N, C-alpha and C positions, 0 to 999 in steps of 0.2 A: 244798110248794112252799115255806113257810118255812123250812122245813130248807135250800133252794138260797139262797135271800137272805139266810140266816144265812153260809153259805160264799160265798157270791159278797161279801158285807162283809169277809168274813175276810181273805178274798183280796186286795180292795182295800185293806183296812187295810195287811196286806203289803209288798203293793207300794207302798204310799203311802210308808209307814214304811221300806223298803227305797232309795226314791230320797229319800227326805229323811237317808235316813245318805248315801247316798250324796253329795249335794249338801252336805250339813255337811261333810263328809270332804273334798270337790272342792274347797270355798269354803276350809278349813281349807291346803289345800294350796297354795294358790295365795296365800291371805293369807302363809301364812308364806315362801312361795319368791318374792313381789313386794314383800314389803314389809317381813318380819320377818326373812327371811335375810341381806338385805343388811344392815340395822341391827346384827343380833349379828356377819355377819362384822367390818363397820366397828371395833365393839367389840373383840374377840378382837384386831384389829389392832392398834389403840392398846395395847390390855393385853398383847398382845406388845412392839411396839419401843417401849412403857414399859421392859418389865422388858428387854428385850436393850440399853439406854439405862444401864441402873442396873447390868447386870453388868459392862459395857464402861468404866464409871465407877468404878467398883469396882476391877476390873482394872487400868484406869488409875493407881491410887492404888494398888495395892501394888507395879507395875512402878517409880512415881517414887520409893517408901520403898525398893525397893531397890536402884535408881540411886543414890539419898542412902547411905547402908550402904555399897554399894561404893566412890562416891565420896572420902570418906572416906579407906580407908585408901589409896587410888590418889592421891590429893592429897598425902600424907605421901611417898608411894614414890616421885611424882615430884620432885617439891620437892626433897628429899635428893638424889634424881640431879641436878637442877639446879645443886645448891649445890655438889657436887663437880665438876663439869664446870668453873661458877665459876670455883674455885680451880684446877683447870688451865687452863682456859684466859684467866683474867685476872688472877688473884694469886701466879702461879709458881709454880706447881704444880709444873705438868709435869715439872719435871726430877727429881722423883722417879717417876717414870715408866722413866725411862732404867736400864738394866740396868747399868752403871758407877755410877749414883747413890753407892754406899756409898766409892768412893772418893775423891769430891769431896766430900761432905756436911758441912756443921757439926756436928762431932764435939758438940756440946752439945744439938742436936735431937734428937731421939730418931725422927721421922719415917723408916724403914728406904726401903727398896723396894718388899721384902716385903710389908711393913704397906700400904702405899701403894696396888699392884697387883691387892690379894688383895682388900681393903675397895674398891676400887673395882668389882672383878666383883661385889662381894656387891650392893654400888646397884642397878647393871643387873640383876640376876637379880633382889632383890624386884622391880622394877617390872616385870620381865616375870612374873614368881606371880601380880603382884598382879593384872594384864592377862588371864592364865588364867583365875582365879576372877572377877573381875567378868563374864567371857565363858558361866562355866557356870553363876553363878548365875542369870545377865542369860538369859543361854538365843538360840541364833541365829533362829529363829525370830520370837522376837518383837523382839527388839534390831534391827532394820534397819526394822521396823513404826513403832516408838515415838518421837516428833521427839528430845524426849531423850537419847535413847539415841543415837540415828544422830549426833545433835552431836556428843557425847561420843567415840561411836566413832570419827567421823571424823579427830577431832582423834588418835585413838588411832593410825589409820594413820599417819598423818602418821610420827610418832614411827618407825612399825616402816618405813615408805619412807623415811625419812634414813637407817636404817641400809643395809637394804639392796638400794636403789634402785642399780642401774648401766645406764646410764650417766649420768651427773650434767651438769650446766652447767658443773663443776669437772672434768671426767673429763677431757679435750683437755691432756696434756703433764705428767699422771703420775709416765710412765714407770714405772710397775709400783710405786708405791708406797704407790697406794690400797687401801682393803682394804673390804669389806663384810659385813654379819653379817645372814644370808638368813634371811626369815621364820620358817621352818622349825629354825633354827637358833636364834631369839627364843625360838618357841616351847618349842624341848626346853630350855631353858636355866631359863626361868618356870617347868616343870614337875618338874625335879629340885629347887626349894627349895620346894616343897609336900610339906607333911607333912597325911593324912587323920587320924587318930589321930580317937577317934571319931566318924570320921564329918561329922568339921568339917574346912573345908579351911584349912591356914593357914600363913602362911608360914615356913619355918627362920628362927630367930633364928641370930644371926651365929657364934658359938660352935658349934652345930650344923651350920652351914655347912662351916665350917672341918674338923669333922670329919669331913662326904663329900667334900670338895674332892676327893678324892685319887680317888675310885670316880666321879665325878660331872664329873673337870676333861675328860675329849674336849668335852665339849658347850661348851665354855668356851675351843676353838683361837680358833674366829675372834676371839671379842671380842678374845682375848688381844693377838692378831695387830693389832690396830687400833688398842689403848691404848697397849702396851708401846715403848718409845724414842720415844712421841711430842712433834710439836715441829713450831713454828713453820717450821723450815725445813727445807729451802729454798726461798724464796718460792712459794707458788699449791700446798703441801705439800697432799696433796688430804684425805689421813687430816685435819688440820688444818681445813679447810674441812667437810669430814662432820662432826669434831664440832661446829662452828660452827652448822651446818644443824640438828645432833640437838636443840644446848642452844632455839633459835627455836620447834621441834616440841613440845618439853618445856613449854615457856613456855603454849604452845595449852593442851594439857592439865591445865595447873595452872590457868590460868583458867577453863577452863569448870568445871573441878570447884570452884572457888570459887563459879562463880555456881549450879551447882547447889546446892550448901552452904548457902548464904548465902540462897536462897532458902527452900530445904526445909527446912532442921534449923540448929540452933543449932552453930556449931561454933567452936571457940577455936584460933584461928588467930593460937597465938607462935610459929609460924615453926621452923625447922628450927635445930636447935647448930653447923650448917655452913655458915652464912649468906655469900650471896653477897659482903656489904662485907665481911668477916672477911679479916684480911690472912694472915702467915705464921705467928705462932702458931697459925692455926686452920685451915691444909693438912694437916695429920696426921691429922685427923679422921674 
């Protein structure tokens, strides 16, 4: 009898202990599910959101630094090309682009047709090359997502369009005088002037450009057709109007570069040696 009672007590104890364990586990489960789990999930979401924000801010900082790095060289290239356009359009530089310039130029002035034409092609090529380097460094995927990059890129596209768009508001009446430099021709010119030595993309200097011009001259055919014999006459000359439009779009690029540089980095803006205000003595630069 005593043995049976002891056995009953053991069984009762086991059942009670089991029920207690089950109850404890159930209570822990429901406490975790309905009290602690939402709190843990909310904490995790907050920490994840904070980490993502920090990562996005760090990425934005990196992108902004890249923009500033690219904006400096692009600013210089756009300024130098703008200065040459001002010399051509405003400072009577265009006669040196005429093929018969050698027969009528002042013999005391050393500026030759070949020099002025070739250096003008180089200044265009230098700008196109800087655009290509900028695109490669910033990346097309991020490029359209970052406001500053989109602001800068929209102005770069304006320059591309000024050279490539057809028809334009001034197209009627051109009688075959107009010339365009298409988008991929601009890309090809830029790529032809980029050196990748040592894994670093740089723009060819003028002497290296002169040495390579014979092998890359094919890329410059449309650009050469645009600028050679350029003149404001006859009235309504579409090539002249296209160059005026190009100068306006380049001014927007330099203004945006200047804004980015003044905001993000110290930049010693001493101007281009081919300044717009300079007159005939500077036309051959």
